[in-house]
N, C-alpha and C positions, 0 to 999 in steps of 0.2 A: 503493501500500501505506500503509493506516494501521495502526501497531501499537497491539493492545488489551492484550496481557499479553503476557512472556513465563512460557514453560515450565519452569520453572528458580527450585524452591524452594529458600527462605534457611534458615537455620537460626537467626537470629537478626534483632529485629525491629531495621529500618534506621532509627536513632536520628538519625544526621550525616547521613543522605540528606533525612530530615523538617525538619529540622534547616536546611539549605541552603534547601529549597522554602519554609518559614516564610518567612525571611528576606526572599527575593526578594520574596516577598507582599504583607510588610508594608513592603517599601522602594518596592514600586509603590504601594501603598494611600496611604500615611502620608509618606513622603519624598519622593519624585518629585514629586509634584504642586509643594511647594512650591520648587523649586530652580530658578533661572534657566538660562540656555542657558552660563553660565561654567562651571559643573559637567559639562559634555559633551565627549569628546573627537572628534578628527576627524583621519585621518592628517595632513592639515597642518598642524593644530593641535601634536600630539606629536613633529612634527617639528622646527616652527618650536621650540619650548620645549627641544627640547633639541639643538638646533644647537649654542648656547653652551656646554650644560652636560650631558653624557651622561647626568647622575644628577639632573637637576632633578625635585624631588620633588615640584611642581603635576601635572607630565606624567604620572610612574607612579603618583600618586594618582589623577588621572585617568581612567586605561588601569583602573586595579584597580576603582572604582567603574563603568565602564563595565559590567562583569559582571554586576549587581545591576540593570542599568536595563533596561526592556523598552519597547519601542515599541507596542503595543498591549493591550489582553486576550487577545485571542488569542495574541499572541503570547510573554506570559506562558504561559499555559493550555499550548500546547503543549511548550514548552519543559519546563516541570514535569511536564509528562505522560511524554515521554521521560526526564527524568531519574530517576522513579519506576519506570519500568521497568525501566531497564539501570543503577541507582546500585545498587539492593539488592545485590545479589551481588558487584558491584565493592567496596563498602563493605565485606563479609566480608572478603574477599579483601586490603587495601590496609590493613585496623584503621586506626591510629591516624595511617598514613601516608593515607589516604583524603581529609582534606580539603585536606592541602596539596598533592597530585597534583589534586583539582581545583581549586584554584586558580591553579597553575600552568599546568594547560592551560589553563586562558581566558586568563594574563599571553602567553604563546605564540600562541595563536589570533589575540590580540589584534594583538600583534607580526606575524604574518602577514599581517592585512589592512594593515595601517598597510604594511608593505615591498613590498607588491604593489600596494600602490590608493596612491603617495605623492602624489599630485596632489589625491584626492578632498577635498573641503573637506567634506563629508557627517557628520553626527554615526553613531556607531554604537555600538549596545549591543546586549544581551541577553547570558543564560548559556549561549549555543546555543555558541560554542566553549569553552568547558569542558565542558560536556554530550558534546561532539563527542570528547572525549578519555577520556569515561569510556566511550562506545559504540567506541573506537578496541580500549580494554581488555579491554571486552569480546569482542570479533572471536578475542583472543589466549587467551582464558580458555576461552569457551563459545562456542566455533564451530560443535558440534550440537546445544544450545540451540534451542528451536523459538520462534519468533514468534508468538503467533495473530493474524492482521492481517484487518483488513476489504480486500476487494478488489473494487472497481467498474469493470465490464464493461458500459459504456454505461447499460443500464437495470438491470442485474443486477448485485446485492450479494451476497457471500457470505465467509465467514472459513474463512481457510486457514491451517496450520501450516509457517510457513518458516523452513529452517535458520535459524541466524543469519549462519553465515558470508555466505550469500546475498542476506540481506536486510538486513546491514548495507556489503556489497559494494556491490551497487545503489542503496544510500540516497549511498554516497559516491561513486559515479563517475556514477551516472546525474543524482543531484539536486543535486550538488556540482561536478564536474570539468568536467562537460558545460557547464553554464551558466556556469561561469566562464571556459572557454574563449572559448563564444559572447557572453559579455558582455551576456546576457539578466536580468532581473530586476535590474538594480544597484543598488536600494535593497537586495539581500540581501549581506549580509556572507560570499559563499560560502568566500572565502580565509581566516576565522576558521575556517570548521567544520575547511577543508584540516588547515590546520595545526594545528589540537586533535588532528584524528583521527589525524592519522601520527605527532603527537607521544603521544598514550595508546598507540596499537598500538607504538612504540618502547617506551617503558617499561615495557610488560604484559610485553614479549617479554624484556628482561632480568630482571626482577622475577618472572616466571612460575615458573621453576623453583626459585629459592629460597622463593618459597609453597609451593609442592606440596608440596616437600621437607619442611618446618613440618606443612603438613598432613597430609602420610603419617603423620609420628611421632604425631601424635591419632588416628591410623586415620579420617583424612577421605576421603571418596569425593565425587569431582562429584556430584548431585543434580539432574542435568537426564535427558531423555530421550528 
């Protein structure tokens, strides 16, 4: 299943989401090609730097930077596409807390990968952990929205509108939990996706009643169908 768009209208222009996308693109084109390997982080490197000082600024700085780097053009485009689909509605719901939520989700995702793969010396990069947090929040806020998706059945391709709860849970379990247990495609940081997604679910579950109460006071009605 490849998502094309969500059938879940937004009420405002997604400025913050588009700015995050723009920063990722600019970093990939103009910054990342100039950086040496010392700017990348691996679980081994992070744990080594923090072994003497848990608050080592280099370790935490490199972990923060890792969510703005990407391994390939396809990696960048696919991540930004997912963020654009799921981020706009969550941006509306979280308001001024959207960017802090996104960044903290990326950090939690990176830490999950580090502590589940402590012996790995492979650098890990990408915004997918932070985007997974956004997707986890989407599951809680909009489980009944529809995700228009390309479905590939051997030689047959079609577009199907899939409930968000089903799409996201299939992505989470089949696309991340199962491969992590089977240790397949080890170059993918599945644990980062898992950690980010669970973080997003927990935060959204906590704040959803508050957000919905505030929105109801302004006569807000969820706009999916």
